[in-house]
N, C-alpha and C positions, 0 to 999 in steps of 0.2 A: 289774574292782573289787572282789571280793570277795578275791585276793591282796592287793591294796593295803592292805586291812583286815586281814588275817590274817598275811600273810608266808609262806614258804613251810614246808612240812611238819619239823618235829623229829623223829627217830627215837633216842630217847634209851637207853641201855643204861647198866644197872649189875649187880652183885654185890652178892648178899646173902646173909651169914652167917646160919645159922640152926643152934640148940644141938638135940642129936638128931635132927636130920633121918637117916630112913633112909640107908643106904649106895645100896640102891637108886635115892633121888630124887637122888643127888648129879647135880650139872649140870645140872634140870629148869628149863626155860626156861618163861616166862610171858608172854604179851604184855599189854598192859594200855592197853583205849580207855575214853575216859568223855567225857563231854558232849557229844554230838554235834550238839543241838538243830536235829534234822532236821525244817525247816519252809519249805523252800523261798527264807529270807533267811541263816539263820547259819552255813550251811556249803553249801557249794558242791560239786557232784557229783564235780567234779575232785579236791577236797580228798578226799571220802570213798573215792573209788576210787584215792588213792595211799596212804590209810591201810591200806585192807584188801591191795593191795600188798604194803605195807612187813611188816604183820603175816605173810600169808603167807609172805614172803621169810624170815623169821625163823626157820620151821620150830617154832612152839611145842610144846609140850607140853601147854599148856592156855591156854586167853584168857580174860582175864575182863571183862567191862564195868563200869562204875564208874555208870552211872546219867547222868538228863538225854537219852533219847533223842529228845523232842520238847521244844518250849518251853510250850505250853499246851495248844492242841489234840491231843489223841491221832489222830488220823485218819493224818498222814503216816508214821503207824508201818509200816502197811500196803505203803506203796512203800518204805520201810527197808529192810523185813526181805527186800527182793529184792535189796536189794544185800549185805547181812549173812549171806546164806546163803551167799553166796561164802568165808567166811572158813575157815581149813581149820586144825585141832587134833589132834593124836594123842588126846587125852580129851576133845575137847569145850569147850565154850562155859557159864560160870557168869556170871551176873549179878547187879546191884541194881539196886533203883530209886532213884530221884532226887528231888527236890521237885519237878521241873516233871511227873514221871511220873504225881505223884498230883493234878497241879493242878483238876480235875472228879473230881466223887464217883466218873464210871466209868472215869474214866482207868486206875487199875490194873488193875481185870479187862479193859479193850480191851488193854491193853499187855502184859500177861503173856498173856494168850492168844496175843496176835499171836508177840512172841517163843520161846513155846513151842514153836510150830506150824513152826518151823525148827532143833525141837530144843534150843534153848539155854535152860538150866537156870536160872529164875528165882529167888532166895531171898531170902525173907522172915521172918526171922528163924529163919531153918535152916540144916542143915548138910549139905555134900554131901563124897560121898570120891573124887574122878573120878582122884586119884593116889593111891588105897589109903588103908588104915586108917589108917597113919602120917603121914596129912598131910591133915588135914579144913579143907574150906575152909568158912567160913562166913559167912554174906550176910545182914545187919542190914536192919530195915525204915527206912526214912528217918526219920532225926534230927527231923524238925519232923512226923513223923506222930504219933498218936496211938498207934501202936503199937509204936515204939523201945522194946524191953523187953531190957536185955543180959542179966541174972541167970537168967533160965528157960533161956538158948541156951546161957550160956559155961557154965552147972553142966552140963551136958548131957556134956563134957569131962573126961578125965582131965589133970590140971593135968600130966605128964610127958610129954603126946602135944604136939609143936609143931602150931601152926595158922596158917590165913593167913585174915586177915578183911576182907572185904568191906563196905567202908562210905561211901556219898555223901561226907558231910560230913566233912570231917576235924575240924571241932568234938568228933567223938565220940572222940576220942583221948583227951580228958582223962578222960571218964567211963570208958574203956577199961583206965584206967592201973591199976587194980586186978584187972586181969586179964592173964592171959597171953596176950600177943598178939605175937608171932613177927615177923609184918608185918602192917602192915594198909596196903592198899590204897585211895584215897580221891580226888576229884576236886572238884566243884562251883566250886570259887573260877576257872577259866580261868585259872593262875598268877596273877592280879592284875589281867593284861592289859595292862597299863600298869607295867613295870619300868623303874630306872634300872641299868644294867650295872654289876656288882661291887659292888651296895649292896642291890639286891632288889625287892620291889613296893615299888610309888611309896606304895601307901595306908599300909602298916608303917613306912614311913620318915617320913612325912607325920606319923602318931600319937605315932611316938618324939620327932620335932622339938617337937609340940607340947606332951607332956609334960615336955621339960627346960625351954620358958621359966616364968618366975614366974608363979604363981595370979592375980595381978593384970592380966598381959598375956594371958593364956589366950583371955577372955573377946572379945577383939579379932581372934582367929585362929578361924575355924570349924572346929567336926570333924565335923561332920553324923553324930554319934554314932550314932543310931538307924537313920540309910542303909546305912550302915557293919556294924554289926550283923544287921541284916537277910540280909546275905550270909554272913558269917561271922565269930566274934569274934577264934579265933586267927588273923589275917592274917600272924603270922610263919610259918605252914606253909602258904602258900599255893602253894607247890609245891616239887616236890623231896624230898630224902630228910632225916628228921628222926628223932631220937631222943627220946622222949616216957617219962620215966621211965626204965623197964626195957625198954619196947617200942620197935620201930620203924615208923615210918610212910611212905609214899611216896605224894606227891601230885600227880597227872596232870593238865597244863595244860590239858586239854582239846581239843575239835575246832573247836567251835563259838567262832562269835566275836561278840560285841555292840556295836556302835556306842559309843564312838568307834572302836572297831578295836585292835588287838595294835599293842604298842610294845617292840623287844626279848624278848618272850613270844611264841614260835613255837607253834603249835598242836603236840600231841606224841604220837606214837606210843611206849609204854613198852614196851622189852625188859630182862628181869628173869633172871638166870642165880641160882637158888639152889646154895649150896655149907654145908656142915657146917662149923660154928665149931668152933673151936681146935684 
């Protein structure tokens, strides 16, 4: 049943050029996993096992996790870490939290403690250097939390040094436009879950269609503006690679699946190879 709702796992591979990337990091391989929603309903054990196997098969230098490990109750994180401890990478694992990971007041502390117990470095407005000083990994607080503050974090970095930013919600790319972000990795949207081949997420297409109508006709075409905005504003960034100003953004479609399921939007493991631009 879960396979019918989600489809088979897709391993997406891309190469990202980064200016000033140290020569020693040429060819560095990252694996991104996102939006597991491990709660007994939205992610099957088989899909999770396939994702972990695909990640290990890629032999990454670094694994990054971009949030929403659970859905609301944080308790399943204790079972999830028994699976995630099998992830393998040369320089370890860095992670950020998503909005579902801070659903209850105690969720953030419980999930952070559980992930840390298996040596996953959870970053909350923090900077880590698993790949060395030449490529900082910045992990931001979730966009919907009261602690999402970019300036104090980004001002710690030399503008001449490239950096990768982990931020669960891709809407933060708009805020980050004023800062150097060589690559932002996000999730949150599940790719839109329902996409039209060759056109993109259905919700983004619907927005464009409604906007094209004469104003007097729009009131007859419901949009559910508030409901859509509760998830993300920039649906055009719902999945894949994007340029946002001078910055690069990649949005992972996630592993977990909400009803009514996925349509031409399979769950994803992302393998990213870094190269020097120019």
